[in-house]
Every structure is written in structure tokens, then in C-alpha cells.
N, C-alpha and C positions, 0 to 999 in steps of 0.2 A: 529491590531496586533493579531496574532494567534500563538498558540503552537499546532503543530500536530506531534505526534511521537508515536513510539511503545516502547519507553523506559520511565520508571518512571523518573521524574525529577522535579526540582523546577522551578517555573516561574509563573509570573502573566501576564495574557493577557485577553483581552476582550473575546476571544474564546479559549477554551482549549479542545483538543480531544486527550486523551492518551489511547492507547489500548495495554497494555503489553502482552496480550495473542496472538497477531499477530507476525508473524515471520519477518515482514518488514514494514517499514513506507510506502513503495510503495503500499502495500496492503490497508492501511488505506486511503491514498490519492486516489487511484483507486476506492475504495468503495464510498468515498464522491462524487467524480466526476460522478460515475455511477448513484448514487441516483438522480443526477440532470439531468439524461437522456442524458448526453453527449455521442455521439457515438465514443467511444475510438477506435474501430476497424477501423474507417475511418481515424484515425490519426496514421499512422505507426510509426512516430518518438516518439510520446507520449507512445504508446503501447510498443515500444522497451525499452524506459526508465523505465517503470514500471516493465517489465520483467527482465531487467538487475538489477534493484534495488532489486527485490525479490531474484534473483539468488545470488547476492553478500551478502545480509543480512542473507541468510539461508545456507551459505556455499555450494553453488552449489546445492540447493534444498534438501540437506541432513537433514535439520531441519524444514521441513514443517510439521506442526502439526494441524493448524487450518483450517477448511474447506474453509474459505474465502481466505486464501493463495493459496489453490489449485484452487479455482475459478479464481483467477487472473492468475495463471499459464495456466489454460485451456482456459481462456477467451481472451487472447491476441495473441494466436498462429495464 
């Protein structure tokens, strides 16, 4: 069981990754998968899901502030 989010919250799990400085949970999951050397660009559906998640969590990209959010936006186009 894991908790992965960009909102502060309560919860107990074996693995917890909370990054409130990110604009989207998509950015966090994208970052974790990228660190495992998964080629996200080769998976158009996954890339689209990350891009859409970032877009909706940041009000149409209006609230992009962290460089990692911008990396996601640039990296899945």
C-alpha cells in the first residue's frame, strides 16, 4: 500500500511520497516512473494521462510553478 500525492494529508502506508510543492500528482507519478527509466514517450496513452492530469490540477497550466511540472509539460508533448 502506498500514498502518493501532492496534497498534505493523513494516512499510514508502507510507502508515502507527498510533494506539496508540485502542481499535480501526475508530476509526482511521472517523476517516479521516469526515475525507473520507463520510456513514457513510447506510451502515448500514459503520456496523455499525465498531461491531462497536470492540465486539470493546474487550472489549464495557469498554476505551474515548480520546474518539475514544466518538465512534465515539455516532456510528454
